[in-house]
C-alpha positions, 0 to 999 in steps of 0.5 A: 527484469528490464521489461518490468522496470521499463513498464514501471517507469513509463506507467508511473510517469504517465499516471503522475502526468495525467493525475497531476490535477488530482495530486494538487486537489488532494494536497489542497484538501489535506492542507485546508483541513489540517495544515501541513505537511500534506505528505506522510513518510514512513520507514518500510523495508524494501528489496534486499532489506533496504530501508526506504521512506514510503510516501502517502498523503497524510490521512491522520492528525499531525500529532497522531500517535498510536499503534502501527495498525489502523482500524475502522473508526480510528479517531486519529484519521481526519475527515479528508483522510477517511475519504482518501483511504476509502478511495486509495488516493492516499497511495498516489505519492508512492508513484514517486517511490516507483520512479525512484526505483524503491518500489514497483507498480506490482509486488509484495506490499512493503512492511514496517521493520517491526513486522519484517523482523517477526518473519525475517526468514520468510522475507528473505525470499519476498524481499528479493523483489521490489515491493509494490503499490499493489499485490494480491494482498491489497485485493484480498484485504481491501477492507482490512481496517474494517476486519481489524475493527471487529477484533478485540486485539487488532495488533494480535489479529494482524501479526498472527492471522492477517500478516501470515496470509499476506506472506503466503500471497506474496510467496504465491506472487513470486512463484507465479509472477509474469507480465500478464500476471501484473497486468491482471493484478493492476486491473483487479485493483482498479476494479475493486477500488472503484466497485468494491462490492462487484468483484471477488477478493479471491486471490 
């Protein structure tokens, strides 16, 4: 536990320092296209069912409203936002969530309250650990938006097919978690982000 938290702090602080010019460039791009705010905060459920605000660079229009899930071609997403989602640069601000102790570098991805309530009993075990920026589900569902775009009912597809698989992957992570396992997940996340067609998404 102490080792994982220490690595989280050191790694997230190092990345924030090294990528500070990227943070600035992304913030400027978002602001130039659609104004402020450049950040987006959404309520998620963290360890012990505690609520926290997950941070992302804003990828949708300021006045965007609609369903909780996002599908490929969603008209709410801005042009800059599409690039940020494709490259996962919109997730960079979550490094601050890690520094604050709300998240870890690796761990089950935090969900919105509505979906946690659907599977509350399953989440009792999953939320015994800090949620993470990346996990097995992040790799397996790298193209989740494209998958949902092919469904006639994206909300039903997510809550009844995709989310249960994510929960199984989260359970698996908790059973098998270790320092080396986290390193492997981070490495695979980097590879699948940079070369999405060159890596297997098999969990």
